[in-house]
C-alpha positions in Angstrom: -5.7 11.5 -5.2 -3.1 10.0 -7.5 -1.1 7.1 -6.3 2.2 6.1 -8.0 4.0 2.9 -7.2 7.5 2.2 -8.3 10.1 -0.5 -7.5 13.1 0.8 -5.6 15.3 -2.2 -5.0 14.9 -5.7 -3.5 11.6 -5.8 -1.8 11.2 -2.1 -1.3 8.8 0.0 -3.3 8.3 3.8 -3.4 4.7 4.9 -3.2 3.9 8.6 -3.9 0.6 10.2 -3.4 -0.4 13.6 -4.9 -3.6 15.4 -4.0 -5.6 17.8 -6.2 -3.8 20.8 -4.7 -0.3 19.4 -5.5 0.6 18.2 -2.1 2.7 15.0 -2.2 3.8 12.3 0.2 6.4 9.6 -0.3 6.5 6.2 1.4 8.9 3.3 1.2 7.0 0.0 1.7 8.6 -3.4 2.0 6.6 -6.1 0.3 7.8 -9.7 0.6 6.6 -12.4 -1.8 4.8 -14.0 1.1 2.8 -10.7 1.6 1.6 -10.9 -2.0 0.7 -14.5 -1.6 -1.2 -13.8 1.6 -3.1 -10.6 0.6 -3.4 -10.9 -3.2 -2.5 -14.2 -4.7 -1.6 -13.9 -8.4 -1.2 -10.1 -8.2 2.1 -8.3 -8.5 3.5 -6.1 -5.6 2.6 -2.9 -7.4 -1.0 -3.9 -7.8 -1.2 -4.9 -4.2 0.4 -1.6 -3.1 -2.0 0.4 -5.2 -5.0 -1.3 -3.5 -3.4 -1.0 -0.1 -2.9 2.7 -0.5 -6.5 3.2 -1.8 -7.6 1.3 1.4 -5.4 3.5 3.6 -6.5 6.8 2.0 -10.1 5.9 2.5 -9.4 5.8 6.2 -6.7 8.5 6.9 -5.0 11.4 5.2 -1.8 10.7 3.3 0.2 12.7 5.8 -0.8 10.3 8.5 0.6 7.2 6.7 4.0 6.0 7.9 6.9 7.0 5.7 8.5 3.6 5.9 6.9 0.3 6.8 6.4 -3.3 5.9 3.1 -4.1 4.3 1.7 -6.2 7.1 2.0 -3.2 9.5 -1.3 -2.0 8.0 -3.1 -4.9 9.6 -1.9 -3.8 13.1 -3.8 -0.5 12.6 -6.7 -1.8 10.5 -7.5 -5.4 11.3 -10.0 -5.5 8.4 -7.1 -5.1 5.9 -6.7 -8.8 4.9 -10.5 -9.2 4.3 -10.6 -6.0 2.2 -7.7 -7.2 0.1 -9.2 -10.7 -0.3 -12.4 -9.1 -1.6 -10.5 -6.8 -3.9 -8.5 -9.6 -5.5 -11.1 -12.4 -5.4 
């Protein structure tokens, strides 16, 4: 699975996934500076989103991921998300 993260505008980022068969999904994710500080201090939003989508894709297919959401929404579905990001960016 290939994950591509690009800045759209403001605090919105476009995350695209592509599987080995050429299937793609697109997601607009809002990442506030406070989200970066909370989940991955010192990282940039693109790095955090890359890690967040690797986390999500290990738990569900790309087609099941919401098409538009704010990053902390992940935590509602997966309470272990903050700990996983803390371990990743420690």
